[in-house]
N, C-alpha and C positions, 0 to 999 in steps of 0.2 A: 735680207737684201733690200729692205726699206731703210732709208736714212732716219736715224733718231739721234737726238743730241746726247752727249755724254751724260749730262745731268740737267736738271731744271726744266723750265718750260720753253716750248717752241710753238709758233703758229705760222703765219703766212710765209710762203716762199717769196723771196725778194731778189731783184737784180740779176736774174738768170742770164748768164752771158758765157760765151765760149771764146777763149783766147787762142787763135790759130798759130801764134808764135810759139807758145809753150805747149800747146796741145791739151790745155786744161779747161774743164768746165768749172765755173764758179757758181755755187749755190749759196745765197744769203737767205736769212730767215729771221723773222721777228722772234725775239726772246727776252726774257726777264731773268736776271741773275743778281745775286747779292754782291754789290760793290758800291763804293761811295763815288758818286758822280759830281757831287756838289749841288745838284739841282733835283735830287731824287724826291724831295718832299713834294714837289710839284709834278714831276714827270715820271716818277718811279725810275726803273732802270731800263725801260724799253729801248732796245737798239737792234742792231743787225748782227746775228751770228753769221758764221762763215765756214764753208767747207769746199774742198776742191776734189776733182776726180778726173782721171784720164779716160774713163769708159762709162760713166753714168751708173756704175754699179758699186765700185769700191771708192769710199770717200775718206778723206782726211779732214778732221774738224780742226779749225784754227781759232785763235782768239777773236773776240768781237771786232768787226770791221768798223762799225759806227756806234757811238754811244751818245747819250743826251748831252746837250750844252745849254747855254743861256737862252737859245731860241726854242728849246723844248725837247721832248723825246724824239727819237728817230723812228718814225713809223714807216709803213710799207712803201715800196717804190720799185724801180726797175733799173736796168743797166744797158749801156750801149758801148760800141766800139767806135771811137772818133778817129777812124783811119786817116782821114784827110786833114786832121787837126783844125777843124772848123772853129774850135774853141780857143785856139792859140795857147793852150795850157801845156803843150808838149814841145819837145825839140827833137832833133834827129837821133838823139841817144835812145829814144823810146821807139821801138819797132811799131809800125802802123797798126798791126793786129793786137798790140798790147796796150793801146791807148784807151784804157778802160775808164768810163765815167758812169757814176750812179746818181740817181735822183730819189729823193725821199721826202716825206712830209715831216716838218717840225711841228709838233702839236703841244699846246700849252706853252710854258716858258714865257718869254717876253712877247707880249701881244701887240707891240707897236705895229707890226705888219699882219695882224690878225691872229686869231686863236690857232689856226692851222695855215701853214705856208709851205712852199716848196723850196727845198735846198738841194745842193749837189756836192759831190765829192769825186775825187779822181785819184788814180794810182799811176806812179811812174816806175814801179818795179814789178809789173805783172800781177798786181793784186795782193802782194804781201802786206803793204801798208797803204793807208788811205788818207788823203789830205782833203779837209773840208775847204770848199771855195771861200775865199776871204770876203766875197761880196754877197754871201747868203743873207736872206733868201733870194732866189732868182725869180720866183713868182711871188710877188708881194700881194697880200690879201687884206690890205688896210681896211679897217672897219668891216671886215668879213664880206667884202663886196662880191666874192665868188661863193659865199656861203661858209658858215662856220665849220662845215664838214669837208672842206677842200683837202684832199689827201690822195694817197695811192697813185702817184703819177706813173703812167706807162709811156715811155718815149720810144719812138720808132723813126726810121728814115723813110720819107715819102718821096719816091721818084716821080718826077713830072718834068718832061722836057721843056715845057713852056715856062718853068720857073728859072730864075737866075741860079746858077750852080746845079741845074738839072734836078732840083728837088729841095726839100727843106725838112727840118726836124718837126715832128708832130708829137704833142703830149696830150694824152687823154687823162682826165682826173675824175674822181668820184665825189660824192656829196651831191651837188648839182653837177651833172656830168658835162664838163666843158672840154673843148679842144683848144689848145694853144699851139702856136707855131714859132719857130726860131730858125735863124740861119747859122747861129754860132753856139747853141746850147746854153747860152748865158742870158741873152735878151729875148724875152718871150712876150707875145701879144696874144690876146684872146681872139679866136677865129670864129666869129659869129656867135650864135646863142648856144643854149644847152642842146645836147644830143637827144633826139626823140625817136621813138619807134614808128612803125608804119601807121599806127593809129593816132599818132601825135602826142602820145604820152611820154613824159620825160623818162629817159633810160636811167632810172635810179639804181645804184648798186654800190658795192665795194669792190676794190681790186679789179678794175677793168683791164682788158687786154684788147689789142687791135692788130690784126694781121690779114694777109691776103693769101688765098689758096686757089689752085685750079680745081674746077669741078670735074669729077670723074677723070682726073689726070689730063684734062684738055687745057693746055697752056693758053689757048685763045679764048677761053671762057673762065675768067677768074672772078671771085667774089671776096669782098672784105667782110671779115667776121669780127664783131664786137662782142667779146665775152663779158658777162656780167657776174663777176665773182666766182665763175665756175658753176653757178646754179642754172643759168640760162644763157642764151646768146641770140644775137641778131645777125641776119644775113643782109648784106647791102653793098654799097659802093662808097669809095672815098673820092670826092670830086673837088675840082678847083672852080670856084664860082667866078662870074664876070667881075666881081668886086675884089677878087684876089684872095678870098677866104678859102681855106680847106674845110670841107664840110662832109660829115658822114650822113649818107642818105640810106635809111633803112628800107628794106623791101619786105620785111616781116615784122610781126610782133615778137616778143621774146619766146624763143623755143626752149622749153624746159627739158634739161637733160634727164632728170630722174625725179621721181616723187621722194618726199622726205619722210624719215622716221625718227630723226634726232632733233632735239630742241636747239635751234639757232639762238633764239631768245625764248623765254617761257611762253608756251602756247603756239609758237610758230615752228613748224616742222621743216627740216631741210635735210639734204643728203649729208653723210658724214664727211665728205670731201668739200673743200671750200677754197676760195682765194686762188684759183688756178691761174698760173702764169706760164708764159712760154719763153724759151731761150731766144735772145736777140739774134744769135748766129748758131750755125751747126755745120760741121765739116761736110756732111752729106746732103746739105740743103733741105733737111727735114724741118718741120715745125714741131718741136718737142716741148711738151708741157710737164709741169709738176704741180701738185696740189697739196694743201695742208689736210692731213687726215685728222679730224678733230677727235679729241680724247676726253672722256668724262672724268678720268681719274688721274690725279697727280701721283698718288701713292696706291699701288695695288700689288699685294704680295711683296716681292723684293724689287719692284720697279722704282727707279729713282728719277725717271725722266717722264715728260708729258708730251704726247703727240708725236706723230711720224710724218714724213713726207712720202707722198705716193711714189711708186715706181715711175720713171719717165715714160711718157706716152707719145707716140707719133700721131699728129692730127691730120686728117684728110677730109675732103668734102666729096660726098657721093650722093647720087640721086636715088631716093627711095620713094616709090609710088608718086613720082612727080615732084617731090619736095627735096630741096638741097639740105642734106643733114651732115652734121659734124661727127665723124667717126674718130675713135681714140683707141689705140692698141699699143701694147708694150714695144719699146725699142728692141731691136734684135740683140743688143748687147746683154740683155738680161739672160739670154740663153747661156752666156759664159759662166753663170753661177750654177748651172746644172751639174750635178755630180753623178750618182748612180741611177741607172734605169730600174725603177722599182716594178714596173708592170708594162707589158706591151701586148695588146690584143688587136687582131684585125680579122675581117671577114667572119664575124662571129654572131650568132643569134643572141638576142636579148628579149626577155619576156617572161611571163608567168611559168613557163615550162623549162626555163634555162637557169643554169647556176649563175650566181652573182660573180662577175669577173673580177670584182674588187675584194672579194672575200679573202681575208688574210693579209691584205695590204694595209699597213699602218704607217702614218706619217703626219706630222704637224708642220712640215716645212717642205713644200713640193710645188711643182709646176706640171699641170695636166693639160693635154690637148686631146680633144675628142671630136670625132665626126661620126654622126649617127643618122641613119635613115629611119624615120619614125614608123613606116609601114602602117599597121593597123593600130598602133599605140596612140592614145590621146595624151598620155602623160609620161614623161621620162624624167626620173628624179635621181639626183646625186645627193649623197649625204657626206658631209665633211665634219671632222671632229666628232665622230660617231662612237657610241659605246652602249652596250646593253639594249640594243634594238632601237635607239633613237640617236638623232644627231643635233648638234647645236647650230649648224648652218646647213640648210637644205637648199638645193638649186633644182627647181622643177620647171620643165618646159611644158606648157599646155598647147598642144598642136592646134585645136580649133580656135583658140583665142589669139594664137601667135604671141604669147606673152611668156616672159621668164619670171617665175615667182621665186624670190630669194628670201627665205624665212630665216631670220636671225634670232637666236636665243641668247643664252648667257646671262650676264649680270647687269648689263647696261644697254640702253638704246635698243631694245628688242622691237621687232616688227617685221613688216613684209615690204620689200621693194617689188614692183611689178612692171618693169619696162617692156615695151614692145620689142620683139626680136623676130625677124623674118627668116624663113628657110632660104637656103641658097637657090639659085636658078634650077639646079638639078634636084631640089627637094631634100636637101640634107641639112641637119642641124650642126652648126660649128660652135663649139664652146671651148673656152680656155679658163680653167679654174686654178687659182694660185693661193697658197697658204704660206704665211711667214710667221709661225708661232701664233701671234694674236692679230696680225694684219692679214686681210683677205682681199683678193682682186678677182672679179668675175667679168668675163668678156663674152658677148654673144655676137654671132655673125661677123666675126673679124673686126669688132669694134663698134658695131651699130649701137650697142649698149656697153657701158663700163660702170661697174658697181664696185666701190672700194670702201673699206672701213676697218674698224677695230672690233674684234670679238673677244670679250672677256668671258672665258669659258668657266662653267661651274665644275665640270667633271674632270677636265684635263684629258679627256679621251682623244685618241688619235686614229680611230678607225675610219674607213671609207666604205661606201656602198653605192651600187647602181642598180636601178630597177625600172621596169616599164610595165604598163597595164595592158599591153597588147604585143603583137609580134613586131619587133623592131630589129634592126641589124646594126651592129657596130662595124663601121667601115675601118676606123682606126682609133686607137686609144693608147696613149703613152703617158706615163707618169715618171718624172725624174725627182729625186731628192735634190734639195738645193743646198749647196755648200755655203758656209759663212764667208762672205767676201772680206777682202783685206781692209777692213775699216780701222783706221788708227784710233786707239782709245785713250791717248794721252789727254789728261784733263785740261781743256782749253781755258777753264776759268782760273787757272793759276796766274794768268795775266789777262783779266777780263777785258781791259781796254788797251791791250798792248799793241794793237795795230792801227790806232787812231792818232792822227795829228790834226790839231785845230787849224793849222795853216802850214805853209811850206817851211817856215822858219822855226816852228815849235818842235819840242822834243816829243817822243812817243809817250802815250799815257800809260797808266798802270805801273808796273814794277820795272819797266825797262829804263835803263839809264841812258844818258846822252851818248855814252861810249858805245852801248849796244845799238842805239839808233844809227850811229855812224857805221857800224858793221853792216847793218841792213842796207844802208845807202850804198855801201861798197859791194853789195851782192853776196856777202858772207853770211855766217850763221846769225840767227836772231836770238833773242834772250830767253825764249821758252822753247820747250821741245817741239811744240806744234809749229811755231814760227820757223824753227830751224829746219824741220821736215819740209815746210813749204818752200823755204829758200833754196834748199838742196834740190828739190824737185823742179822748181822753176829754173834754177841755174842749169840743170841737166837738160832742160828742154830748149834753152836758148839756141837759136840757129846761128 
């Protein structure tokens, strides 16, 4: 139930956007696949893979949406819905909620406008095909004036009644973290200097994101969150200065989500998830994020893909001990993947004198929810992927320290995560433990902590256990097996660049002919199975 590519490599989630006209979520992602782009000697084949979903659980992978060109590789970025056609790129034939625009970094290639510069593309058919804007790049970085690392543009709409049009588009980039503003998505100007934290240090990161959330559900008390690659975040405000600049004012220094056990670069440890991005829109008004689950192995046993995307998480702000904190918890749609109820326990004793309630329960693909009152116990421990008295992933809550110790064994990136997790107001421990073959997801206190990664097991064991070193009580514990979601497995690399158009007048790339491109323009079947599936799905969703 985690999205993985059919084959080859994948990393950062890109361009996350929901099309309310078709009812489809669009997930793009960085990938490298073997095909001739004409510029691969300089840029390799780094571009945007693409998948769509109706429910954030079942995904259909499509051919690449963006591929390298003379300006360079297509690195990470974001997507928006230009409902009011501020760009002028659409006409009345394109429904407002389907006016999709994406932004990305062109890196290397022609360096007239810098080593890294920001470009855009748009779709007139609900995301089946993508047209690169003829005036790219839209943010020129001549002589690397904004830094050689200018990339990862995140674009949002900033509402402010004092601005013409009651708001403007805001772009945050990384390298040197800048804010840019635009009224039309095409013409951008830098808005003040680099973004800094509360101590005045530059907010240096990759893959930034910027969004506003109410604190503790109070719509009259909102904060702007600037996430820094998913590794840390700032709490603050987005303000309009007297000089007309949009500025991010940080109220905190970076708040670190989680300690690291995996090499980001040699000698620097980071969590296994990275490059976190949120969807521009959501039908339920949620702030939903996905992250790249980093993967140390391209080839492991019979695996032909590298890396996974995290399950989608709902982001909320809650106050913990006087500090505003970012909570992350799975979207409710994930429950649709639940199949059989493997175990259900309630109002049961747990401790040295009690039987293990998970004895005899075996699964390597499950969703577990547990509520436990610690009582006299100081340590409560779950074992996942257990066999012969030991487990390759243990989750132990230490009551005196109010910490969750997640000890990861296996064949790669072994170590211990130790985030703080508080008991609920009534003194109960709330945990959700999820396993998807080799992907794991651990949540404490309804999202106060979220630990996700990949476990390369040595034994292949699928046992579970639960124990406590004192008298505790299981209030409720339920485990469901997880069914394989309906992920389309047609090979999208059959036409690796089949959804890309260099401009409105060019034919589609890859193996698609002009005749097949015309069929797509007419809303009929496309030239590959994946594109055909997308066209049918999109057509069926048209209102």
